[in-house]
N, C-alpha and C positions, 0 to 999 in steps of 0.2 A: 671543518668539522664538528659535528656534533658531541655534546659528553657524550651522549652515549657511545657514538658508532668510536673513539679514544677510548672509551670502556669496552668495549670489545675489541678492540685491536690489541692493546693491553693484554687484557687477559690471552687471548690466543698468542701473541707472542710469548707468554710467559710459560704457556703449555708446552708450545715449541722448544722451551731452553729447559722445561724440565722431562721431559720426554729427550731430547738430544745427551743431556745429564745422566739418562737412567742405564745401570747397566746392563748388556745384556744374557740373556739367559744363555745357561752354556746348557748342552743337549746332558742329557740325563741317562747313563747306562739303567736299563731297568732289566735286563739279561738273568741277574739274581732271581727275578720273581717269577721266571720259568717255571715250570712243572721238570721235576728230577726226570735224569734219563730213564727210557723205560726200562733197562734191566739194571737199575741202582741198588746195590747191594753193597755190605759194609762186613766186616770179617773182623767181628770183633775179639774172638781168639785171636787172632794175627795181631790186630791193635793190643792186645795186654800182653800179648809175649815181645813183643818192641818194642815198649815203653820201660824205659829202668826203673825198676821196682824199689821200693821205698826205703831196704835196706842192704847191705851187699847180700843174696845167696838168697834173697825173698823177693818172690817177683809179684805179680796180680792176677787175681781173678776177673771177670766178669760180672759186673754188679748190676746195678738197675739200666735200664736203656729203652729211649724212645725216639722215633721221630727222626731215625738218621737220615734219610731220605728227603725230610720236608726241608722250609725255610731254615728252623732253627732245631739240631737235635742233641740229646745228650749222650753218654758214656758214662757210667762210672765206674773204675778200675777201683777193687776192695785188696787191702793186706792179703795173700796169700797166708790161709793158715791166723789169721789175726781174729782181736776180740772188736767190740761194738766200740771202742776207740783207739783203735791201729787208723793210721792214714789211708787217706783213698786220694784217686787221680781224677779229675774229670778233663772230659776231651770232650771238643765238642763238631758239631756237623753241619753240612750247610748241603743239602740235596747231595748227599751220599760221601761231599768232599769235607775231609779233618781242616778245619778254620783257625782250633785255638784248644788249648789247653790250659787247664789252671795252673796259674801263672805260684812261683816261690815255693816253699817248702811248708806247706799249711797242714799240720797234723790231719786234720779232720773235715770232712766236709757234706752235709748232706740237701737232701733236695729240698726245695720248697716249691713253690708253685710254676709250673710251664706251660706253652701253648707253641702253637708254630712258630713264633717270632720272639721267643722269652724264656729262657732258662733264671729260675732264682735257686740261686746257692748261697747256704747257711752255711759260713766260715766258723772254723771254731780259732777263737781267742785262746789268747795264754792263761790258763789259769791260775789264782791267786796262788805264790809262793807256799809250797806244804803243802797242795791242795794237789787233788788226783786230773788226771785229763777228763774224767769224766763228768768232773765238778766245772767246766769250762761255759761260760756261754757262747754267742754264735750272733754274728754278725751278717746281714746280707749282703748281698750283689748280684745284681739284675745282669745277665746277658741280653741286649736285645739286638736282634739280627737289622743291620740297616744297609739296607739295597741301596741306598744314595753314597754311600761310601765307596768311589772308585767302585771294583770288581765285588763288593759286598763287605761285610766285617761286623764281628761278634763285639758289640761295643760293649763294655763294661761298666755299670752303674752301680755304683755304692751305693747303702741305704744307710741314714742315720742308724746309730748305735739303737738296737732293740728296734726298728721298723722292719715288719717284714708285711710282704704283698697278702 
């Protein structure tokens, strides 16, 4: 066997080992990328009335909302009778289905940027001791629709303090 033939044979054998050791591709469910059902609708008033309120005896009213039947939409719930620093709650939707609710007891959330696949939420931080809520700063978290996460997922991506889209 010539040197060239041995080199080619070794390269072919190495390639065969690499292919044999490579993981097999898993099937990816892309159903979440299909268009919403033709009759897609969300009863935002029902969502507001069924979501536990921010305080005993105080409920939510419907605030800003968009893209509820798209890939990732949002519904802001505002404190009934509240002020600019009153608590809010955010509910995320995918194709008309509720997929996430803003976690925790965050007092106030503002809408940043949004598209068909992401929603940026600006989440109020605790104000300095002795300061009013209106003096609080906000950090951003971006929720991104991830169609490759099983049946889909609204994955939160916290941004560094002060960073906004």
